[in-house]
C-alpha positions, 0 to 999 in steps of 0.5 A, spaced: 200 078 830 194 076 834 190 081 830 193 081 823 188 077 818 184 075 824 176 075 826 178 081 831 181 086 826 175 090 825 173 090 832 180 092 834 180 098 829 173 100 832 177 100 839 184 102 838 184 106 831 187 104 824 194 101 825 195 102 818 196 109 820 204 111 819 207 110 825 213 115 825 208 120 823 204 119 829 209 119 834 212 125 831 205 128 832 204 126 839 211 129 841 210 135 837 203 137 840 199 137 846 196 131 849 188 130 847 184 134 852 180 128 853 185 122 853 183 120 860 176 118 857 179 114 851 186 111 853 189 108 859 195 113 858 197 119 854 202 115 850 197 110 848 193 116 844 199 116 840 198 111 835 193 104 835 199 100 836 201 104 842 194 104 845 194 096 844 201 096 847 199 100 853 192 097 854 196 090 854 201 092 859 195 095 864 192 088 863 198 084 865 199 089 871 192 088 873 192 080 872 199 079 876 197 084 881 190 080 883 194 073 882 199 076 887 194 078 892 191 072 892 197 068 893 198 072 899 191 071 902 190 079 900 182 080 899 178 086 900 171 085 902 166 089 897 160 089 901 162 096 903 164 098 896 159 095 891 154 091 896 157 084 893 161 079 896 168 078 895 170 075 888 175 070 889 178 069 882 182 062 881 182 062 874 183 069 871 182 067 864 176 063 865 172 069 868 168 074 864 173 081 865 167 084 869 169 079 875 176 081 874 174 089 874 170 087 880 176 084 884 181 089 881 178 096 883 177 095 890 184 092 891 187 098 888 182 103 892 185 099 898 192 099 896 192 106 894 189 108 901 195 104 904 200 107 900 197 114 902 197 113 909 205 111 909 206 118 905 207 114 898 204 115 891 199 111 889 200 104 887 196 104 881 195 112 880 190 110 873 183 111 872 180 106 868 174 110 864 169 105 861 172 106 854 179 103 857 175 098 861 172 096 854 179 095 851 182 091 857 176 087 856 177 086 848 185 084 850 182 079 855 177 076 850 183 075 845 187 072 850 181 067 852 180 065 844 188 063 844 188 059 850 
């Protein structure tokens, strides 16, 4: 609904694919064929490779995980010093939706490195076991811009 008949449609199709592809056939193909060997380079999850709408939905889900986790960490006063990671100061994002997405990624990646390391030190699986490729970050940024344009 946010994309259909909007100015975002062409860019959506460039990033996520053509949503007009038959959904049932796309899912059938997804379940009958092995995942594309390079899915990690283009998608946030293997399921996102099934169809443009699944890519959109999975990307939205990750966007919500990221923004919710950052907001929760900040509410509890959790921050990660970035100097050791990228040589910059610690960003404190007070209003996620008025920030460029790069600032969100700059806060997110060090937070996940720290939380994943804590989980590993306790013998637990990673809190966020996903690798965000440049293409996935581009798609997440698109979601962010669509949200910002509707505020």
